[in-house]
A tleap script that builds the chain and sets N, CA, C and O, in Angstrom:
source leaprc.protein.ff14SB
mol = sequence {
  NMET ASN LEU LEU ILE ILE SER PRO GLU GLY
  LYS LYS THR TYR THR VAL ALA TRP VAL LYS
  ALA GLU THR PRO GLN GLY ALA LEU THR ILE
  HIE PRO GLU HIE ALA PRO LEU ILE VAL THR
  LEU ARG GLU ASN SER GLU LEU VAL PHE GLN
  LEU THR THR GLU GLU GLU HIE SER LEU LEU
  VAL HIE ARG SER GLY PHE LEU GLU VAL ASP
  ARG LYS HIE VAL ILE VAL LEU LEU ASN GLN
  ALA ILE CGLU
}
set mol.1.N position { 15.410 -8.814 -4.313 }
set mol.1.CA position { 14.269 -7.929 -4.226 }
set mol.1.C position { 14.791 -6.515 -4.494 }
set mol.1.O position { 15.874 -6.149 -4.038 }
set mol.2.N position { 14.024 -5.740 -5.224 }
set mol.2.CA position { 14.418 -4.369 -5.547 }
set mol.2.C position { 13.722 -3.380 -4.617 }
set mol.2.O position { 12.534 -3.514 -4.322 }
set mol.3.N position { 14.475 -2.395 -4.165 }
set mol.3.CA position { 13.955 -1.287 -3.373 }
set mol.3.C position { 14.085 -0.035 -4.233 }
set mol.3.O position { 15.175 0.311 -4.689 }
set mol.4.N position { 12.958 0.635 -4.445 }
set mol.4.CA position { 12.937 1.877 -5.211 }
set mol.4.C position { 12.469 2.983 -4.283 }
set mol.4.O position { 11.357 2.927 -3.759 }
set mol.5.N position { 13.311 3.991 -4.075 }
set mol.5.CA position { 12.971 5.134 -3.234 }
set mol.5.C position { 12.784 6.327 -4.151 }
set mol.5.O position { 13.699 6.713 -4.879 }
set mol.6.N position { 11.587 6.912 -4.114 }
set mol.6.CA position { 11.239 8.028 -4.992 }
set mol.6.C position { 10.972 9.262 -4.144 }
set mol.6.O position { 10.216 9.211 -3.174 }
set mol.7.N position { 11.604 10.377 -4.521 }
set mol.7.CA position { 11.399 11.657 -3.842 }
set mol.7.C position { 11.224 12.725 -4.914 }
set mol.7.O position { 11.399 12.437 -6.098 }
set mol.8.N position { 10.880 13.957 -4.524 }
set mol.8.CA position { 10.748 15.022 -5.521 }
set mol.8.C position { 12.045 15.276 -6.311 }
set mol.8.O position { 11.993 15.764 -7.440 }
set mol.9.N position { 13.192 14.950 -5.729 }
set mol.9.CA position { 14.472 15.193 -6.389 }
set mol.9.C position { 14.880 14.079 -7.347 }
set mol.9.O position { 15.790 14.264 -8.154 }
set mol.10.N position { 14.228 12.937 -7.270 }
set mol.10.CA position { 14.617 11.826 -8.135 }
set mol.10.C position { 14.332 10.495 -7.487 }
set mol.10.O position { 13.504 10.390 -6.582 }
set mol.11.N position { 15.038 9.464 -7.969 }
set mol.11.CA position { 14.827 8.131 -7.422 }
set mol.11.C position { 16.145 7.389 -7.302 }
set mol.11.O position { 17.114 7.681 -8.003 }
set mol.12.N position { 16.157 6.424 -6.399 }
set mol.12.CA position { 17.314 5.561 -6.204 }
set mol.12.C position { 16.805 4.126 -6.151 }
set mol.12.O position { 15.738 3.854 -5.601 }
set mol.13.N position { 17.576 3.220 -6.723 }
set mol.13.CA position { 17.211 1.814 -6.746 }
set mol.13.C position { 18.330 0.994 -6.115 }
set mol.13.O position { 19.512 1.234 -6.362 }
set mol.14.N position { 17.935 0.025 -5.299 }
set mol.14.CA position { 18.874 -0.860 -4.617 }
set mol.14.C position { 18.391 -2.303 -4.761 }
set mol.14.O position { 17.190 -2.548 -4.881 }
set mol.15.N position { 19.318 -3.252 -4.750 }
set mol.15.CA position { 18.981 -4.665 -4.652 }
set mol.15.C position { 19.217 -5.048 -3.195 }
set mol.15.O position { 20.343 -4.973 -2.703 }
set mol.16.N position { 18.142 -5.461 -2.499 }
set mol.16.CA position { 18.207 -5.634 -1.052 }
set mol.16.C position { 17.803 -7.034 -0.621 }
set mol.16.O position { 17.108 -7.753 -1.339 }
set mol.17.N position { 18.260 -7.400 0.576 }
set mol.17.CA position { 17.873 -8.663 1.201 }
set mol.17.C position { 16.626 -8.479 2.047 }
set mol.17.O position { 15.786 -9.375 2.125 }
set mol.18.N position { 16.503 -7.314 2.684 }
set mol.18.CA position { 15.332 -7.002 3.509 }
set mol.18.C position { 15.221 -5.497 3.706 }
set mol.18.O position { 16.171 -4.745 3.485 }
set mol.19.N position { 14.015 -5.077 4.132 }
set mol.19.CA position { 13.732 -3.675 4.435 }
set mol.19.C position { 12.958 -3.632 5.743 }
set mol.19.O position { 11.999 -4.382 5.918 }
set mol.20.N position { 13.362 -2.762 6.665 }
set mol.20.CA position { 12.620 -2.540 7.913 }
set mol.20.C position { 12.039 -1.136 7.870 }
set mol.20.O position { 12.730 -0.173 7.537 }
set mol.21.N position { 10.755 -1.034 8.213 }
set mol.21.CA position { 10.068 0.259 8.172 }
set mol.21.C position { 9.187 0.398 9.402 }
set mol.21.O position { 8.731 -0.592 9.974 }
set mol.22.N position { 8.955 1.640 9.796 }
set mol.22.CA position { 8.063 1.930 10.915 }
set mol.22.C position { 6.800 2.581 10.378 }
set mol.22.O position { 6.859 3.538 9.607 }
set mol.23.N position { 5.666 2.053 10.791 }
set mol.23.CA position { 4.362 2.583 10.402 }
set mol.23.C position { 3.674 3.109 11.652 }
set mol.23.O position { 4.144 2.836 12.757 }
set mol.24.N position { 2.593 3.843 11.525 }
set mol.24.CA position { 1.860 4.281 12.724 }
set mol.24.C position { 1.366 3.092 13.569 }
set mol.24.O position { 1.144 3.237 14.771 }
set mol.25.N position { 1.197 1.920 12.940 }
set mol.25.CA position { 0.725 0.743 13.662 }
set mol.25.C position { 1.846 -0.084 14.265 }
set mol.25.O position { 1.580 -0.967 15.081 }
set mol.26.N position { 3.093 0.176 13.888 }
set mol.26.CA position { 4.233 -0.582 14.413 }
set mol.26.C position { 5.267 -0.831 13.331 }
set mol.26.O position { 5.132 -0.366 12.199 }
set mol.27.N position { 6.296 -1.568 13.697 }
set mol.27.CA position { 7.405 -1.844 12.783 }
set mol.27.C position { 7.132 -3.113 11.983 }
set mol.27.O position { 6.418 -4.009 12.432 }
set mol.28.N position { 7.724 -3.169 10.776 }
set mol.28.CA position { 7.615 -4.378 9.979 }
set mol.28.C position { 8.896 -4.595 9.208 }
set mol.28.O position { 9.604 -3.646 8.871 }
set mol.29.N position { 9.191 -5.856 8.931 }
set mol.29.CA position { 10.348 -6.235 8.135 }
set mol.29.C position { 9.848 -6.954 6.898 }
set mol.29.O position { 9.005 -7.847 6.985 }
set mol.30.N position { 10.368 -6.562 5.754 }
set mol.30.CA position { 9.934 -7.108 4.477 }
set mol.30.C position { 11.084 -7.910 3.883 }
set mol.30.O position { 12.202 -7.412 3.751 }
set mol.31.N position { 10.795 -9.154 3.529 }
set mol.31.CA position { 11.751 -10.042 2.869 }
set mol.31.C position { 11.209 -10.369 1.478 }
set mol.31.O position { 10.035 -10.119 1.203 }
set mol.32.N position { 12.048 -10.925 0.594 }
set mol.32.CA position { 11.543 -11.320 -0.725 }
set mol.32.C position { 10.319 -12.236 -0.590 }
set mol.32.O position { 10.226 -13.030 0.346 }
set mol.33.N position { 9.401 -12.116 -1.523 }
set mol.33.CA position { 8.155 -12.889 -1.556 }
set mol.33.C position { 7.169 -12.479 -0.460 }
set mol.33.O position { 6.249 -13.233 -0.145 }
set mol.34.N position { 7.355 -11.290 0.123 }
set mol.34.CA position { 6.422 -10.783 1.134 }
set mol.34.C position { 5.048 -10.589 0.496 }
set mol.34.O position { 4.943 -10.309 -0.698 }
set mol.35.N position { 4.019 -10.737 1.286 }
set mol.35.CA position { 2.662 -10.508 0.796 }
set mol.35.C position { 2.503 -9.052 0.372 }
set mol.35.O position { 3.056 -8.161 1.016 }
set mol.36.N position { 1.769 -8.800 -0.683 }
set mol.36.CA position { 1.556 -7.420 -1.135 }
set mol.36.C position { 0.849 -6.577 -0.071 }
set mol.36.O position { -0.046 -7.061 0.623 }
set mol.37.N position { 1.258 -5.318 0.050 }
set mol.37.CA position { 0.609 -4.391 0.980 }
set mol.37.C position { 0.991 -2.970 0.651 }
set mol.37.O position { 1.974 -2.720 -0.047 }
set mol.38.N position { 0.204 -2.039 1.162 }
set mol.38.CA position { 0.504 -0.603 1.075 }
set mol.38.C position { 0.309 -0.038 2.466 }
set mol.38.O position { -0.742 -0.235 3.075 }
set mol.39.N position { 1.322 0.671 2.981 }
set mol.39.CA position { 1.254 1.259 4.324 }
set mol.39.C position { 1.789 2.683 4.305 }
set mol.39.O position { 2.520 3.078 3.397 }
set mol.40.N position { 1.415 3.437 5.314 }
set mol.40.CA position { 1.945 4.778 5.537 }
set mol.40.C position { 3.167 4.661 6.433 }
set mol.40.O position { 3.154 3.895 7.397 }
set mol.41.N position { 4.213 5.401 6.133 }
set mol.41.CA position { 5.402 5.437 6.990 }
set mol.41.C position { 5.205 6.473 8.087 }
set mol.41.O position { 4.591 7.519 7.876 }
set mol.42.N position { 5.736 6.163 9.253 }
set mol.42.CA position { 5.606 7.067 10.393 }
set mol.42.C position { 6.583 8.223 10.247 }
set mol.42.O position { 7.728 8.028 9.838 }
set mol.43.N position { 6.131 9.423 10.581 }
set mol.43.CA position { 7.012 10.597 10.566 }
set mol.43.C position { 8.141 10.418 11.571 }
set mol.43.O position { 7.969 9.786 12.614 }
set mol.44.N position { 9.296 10.982 11.242 }
set mol.44.CA position { 10.482 10.943 12.108 }
set mol.44.C position { 10.855 9.517 12.495 }
set mol.44.O position { 11.208 9.242 13.642 }
set mol.45.N position { 10.773 8.622 11.527 }
set mol.45.CA position { 11.160 7.235 11.746 }
set mol.45.C position { 12.346 6.912 10.841 }
set mol.45.O position { 12.809 7.758 10.075 }
set mol.46.N position { 12.820 5.698 10.941 }
set mol.46.CA position { 13.986 5.294 10.167 }
set mol.46.C position { 13.607 4.128 9.263 }
set mol.46.O position { 12.956 3.179 9.699 }
set mol.47.N position { 14.014 4.206 8.021 }
set mol.47.CA position { 13.881 3.111 7.068 }
set mol.47.C position { 15.263 2.471 6.983 }
set mol.47.O position { 16.237 3.143 6.643 }
set mol.48.N position { 15.353 1.202 7.283 }
set mol.48.CA position { 16.636 0.497 7.288 }
set mol.48.C position { 16.559 -0.618 6.256 }
set mol.48.O position { 15.541 -1.302 6.151 }
set mol.49.N position { 17.637 -0.804 5.490 }
set mol.49.CA position { 17.642 -1.894 4.518 }
set mol.49.C position { 19.043 -2.468 4.389 }
set mol.49.O position { 20.043 -1.778 4.586 }
set mol.50.N position { 19.087 -3.762 4.050 }
set mol.50.CA position { 20.361 -4.448 3.870 }
set mol.50.C position { 20.505 -4.820 2.401 }
set mol.50.O position { 19.643 -5.485 1.827 }
set mol.51.N position { 21.601 -4.382 1.807 }
set mol.51.CA position { 21.899 -4.752 0.428 }
set mol.51.C position { 22.228 -6.232 0.360 }
set mol.51.O position { 22.511 -6.855 1.383 }
set mol.52.N position { 22.192 -6.795 -0.826 }
set mol.52.CA position { 22.537 -8.213 -0.971 }
set mol.52.C position { 24.019 -8.455 -0.661 }
set mol.52.O position { 24.430 -9.601 -0.481 }
set mol.53.N position { 24.815 -7.398 -0.598 }
set mol.53.CA position { 26.226 -7.500 -0.198 }
set mol.53.C position { 26.375 -7.504 1.325 }
set mol.53.O position { 27.493 -7.532 1.837 }
set mol.54.N position { 25.239 -7.475 2.057 }
set mol.54.CA position { 25.157 -7.462 3.519 }
set mol.54.C position { 25.491 -6.104 4.129 }
set mol.54.O position { 25.595 -5.996 5.351 }
set mol.55.N position { 25.659 -5.079 3.323 }
set mol.55.CA position { 25.893 -3.724 3.810 }
set mol.55.C position { 24.546 -3.093 4.171 }
set mol.55.O position { 23.613 -3.110 3.368 }
set mol.56.N position { 24.450 -2.534 5.390 }
set mol.56.CA position { 23.206 -1.918 5.842 }
set mol.56.C position { 23.221 -0.412 5.611 }
set mol.56.O position { 24.252 0.245 5.754 }
set mol.57.N position { 22.060 0.115 5.251 }
set mol.57.CA position { 21.863 1.546 5.047 }
set mol.57.C position { 20.604 1.971 5.790 }
set mol.57.O position { 19.729 1.151 6.067 }
set mol.58.N position { 20.520 3.253 6.110 }
set mol.58.CA position { 19.299 3.760 6.725 }
set mol.58.C position { 18.976 5.131 6.148 }
set mol.58.O position { 19.836 5.827 5.610 }
set mol.59.N position { 17.717 5.487 6.279 }
set mol.59.CA position { 17.212 6.745 5.760 }
set mol.59.C position { 16.204 7.271 6.764 }
set mol.59.O position { 15.276 6.559 7.147 }
set mol.60.N position { 16.379 8.506 7.190 }
set mol.60.CA position { 15.435 9.114 8.117 }
set mol.60.C position { 14.228 9.614 7.337 }
set mol.60.O position { 14.371 10.350 6.360 }
set mol.61.N position { 13.034 9.209 7.775 }
set mol.61.CA position { 11.787 9.648 7.160 }
set mol.61.C position { 11.298 10.840 7.976 }
set mol.61.O position { 10.685 10.663 9.029 }
set mol.62.N position { 11.570 12.060 7.493 }
set mol.62.CA position { 11.204 13.266 8.231 }
set mol.62.C position { 9.696 13.468 8.244 }
set mol.62.O position { 9.108 13.765 9.284 }
set mol.63.N position { 9.091 13.308 7.104 }
set mol.63.CA position { 7.642 13.441 6.969 }
set mol.63.C position { 7.102 12.057 6.650 }
set mol.63.O position { 7.860 11.154 6.296 }
set mol.64.N position { 5.828 11.899 6.772 }
set mol.64.CA position { 5.275 10.592 6.440 }
set mol.64.C position { 5.455 10.330 4.950 }
set mol.64.O position { 5.614 11.260 4.159 }
set mol.65.N position { 5.429 9.090 4.588 }
set mol.65.CA position { 5.534 8.670 3.205 }
set mol.65.C position { 4.708 7.410 3.037 }
set mol.65.O position { 3.953 7.025 3.929 }
set mol.66.N position { 4.854 6.780 1.901 }
set mol.66.CA position { 4.124 5.552 1.626 }
set mol.66.C position { 5.085 4.468 1.208 }
set mol.66.O position { 6.132 4.738 0.620 }
set mol.67.N position { 4.716 3.226 1.520 }
set mol.67.CA position { 5.514 2.074 1.150 }
set mol.67.C position { 4.573 1.061 0.517 }
set mol.67.O position { 3.545 0.709 1.095 }
set mol.68.N position { 4.933 0.598 -0.673 }
set mol.68.CA position { 4.139 -0.424 -1.366 }
set mol.68.C position { 5.010 -1.649 -1.583 }
set mol.68.O position { 6.175 -1.527 -1.963 }
set mol.69.N position { 4.456 -2.820 -1.345 }
set mol.69.CA position { 5.198 -4.066 -1.464 }
set mol.69.C position { 4.463 -4.999 -2.420 }
set mol.69.O position { 3.242 -5.144 -2.349 }
set mol.70.N position { 5.228 -5.634 -3.321 }
set mol.70.CA position { 4.711 -6.793 -4.040 }
set mol.70.C position { 5.745 -7.901 -3.841 }
set mol.70.O position { 6.691 -7.720 -3.074 }
set mol.71.N position { 5.595 -8.991 -4.483 }
set mol.71.CA position { 6.464 -10.160 -4.224 }
set mol.71.C position { 7.950 -9.895 -4.506 }
set mol.71.O position { 8.805 -10.566 -3.929 }
set mol.72.N position { 8.271 -8.941 -5.372 }
set mol.72.CA position { 9.673 -8.727 -5.763 }
set mol.72.C position { 10.162 -7.298 -5.618 }
set mol.72.O position { 11.332 -7.017 -5.879 }
set mol.73.N position { 9.270 -6.370 -5.196 }
set mol.73.CA position { 9.641 -4.961 -5.142 }
set mol.73.C position { 9.118 -4.301 -3.872 }
set mol.73.O position { 8.073 -4.668 -3.336 }
set mol.74.N position { 9.878 -3.319 -3.413 }
set mol.74.CA position { 9.421 -2.408 -2.364 }
set mol.74.C position { 9.583 -1.009 -2.943 }
set mol.74.O position { 10.671 -0.627 -3.374 }
set mol.75.N position { 8.496 -0.251 -2.949 }
set mol.75.CA position { 8.525 1.112 -3.475 }
set mol.75.C position { 8.218 2.062 -2.330 }
set mol.75.O position { 7.200 1.916 -1.654 }
set mol.76.N position { 9.094 3.033 -2.110 }
set mol.76.CA position { 8.923 4.024 -1.048 }
set mol.76.C position { 8.744 5.387 -1.708 }
set mol.76.O position { 9.576 5.812 -2.510 }
set mol.77.N position { 7.656 6.064 -1.366 }
set mol.77.CA position { 7.390 7.411 -1.873 }
set mol.77.C position { 7.562 8.393 -0.731 }
set mol.77.O position { 6.886 8.287 0.293 }
set mol.78.N position { 8.470 9.354 -0.903 }
set mol.78.CA position { 8.761 10.339 0.147 }
set mol.78.C position { 8.559 11.755 -0.376 }
set mol.78.O position { 8.790 12.038 -1.552 }
set mol.79.N position { 8.127 12.633 0.513 }
set mol.79.CA position { 7.992 14.047 0.177 }
set mol.79.C position { 9.133 14.807 0.847 }
set mol.79.O position { 8.904 15.742 1.614 }
set mol.80.N position { 10.353 14.398 0.551 }
set mol.80.CA position { 11.557 15.000 1.139 }
set mol.80.C position { 12.747 14.624 0.283 }
set mol.80.O position { 12.655 13.743 -0.572 }
set mol.81.N position { 13.842 15.281 0.511 }
set mol.81.CA position { 15.097 14.939 -0.179 }
set mol.81.C position { 15.614 13.615 0.362 }
set mol.81.O position { 15.453 13.307 1.543 }
set mol.82.N position { 16.224 12.853 -0.496 }
set mol.82.CA position { 16.866 11.601 -0.076 }
set mol.82.C position { 18.253 11.947 0.418 }
set mol.82.O position { 19.057 12.523 -0.316 }
set mol.83.N position { 18.530 11.601 1.646 }
set mol.83.CA position { 19.843 11.924 2.240 }
set mol.83.C position { 20.837 10.826 2.014 }
set mol.83.O position { 21.985 10.934 2.446 }
savepdb mol mol.pdb
quit
């Protein structure tokens, strides 16, 4: 599954096993073949993902953003620099 993180400074792409995100309604974990959805990310939350190499990474979401999921992709739109 591909994870694409887009910010005003550019974009980064990763091949991931899963993605964990926090929304105003609660936390969710996305695996390959997840049902399509679009959600808002919670401000001051953490986006965590595991690469297919089993290495985990995280990204602090300072401001709210959006996350879109289809069967093979997760797209994260942020209004902040990618750290």
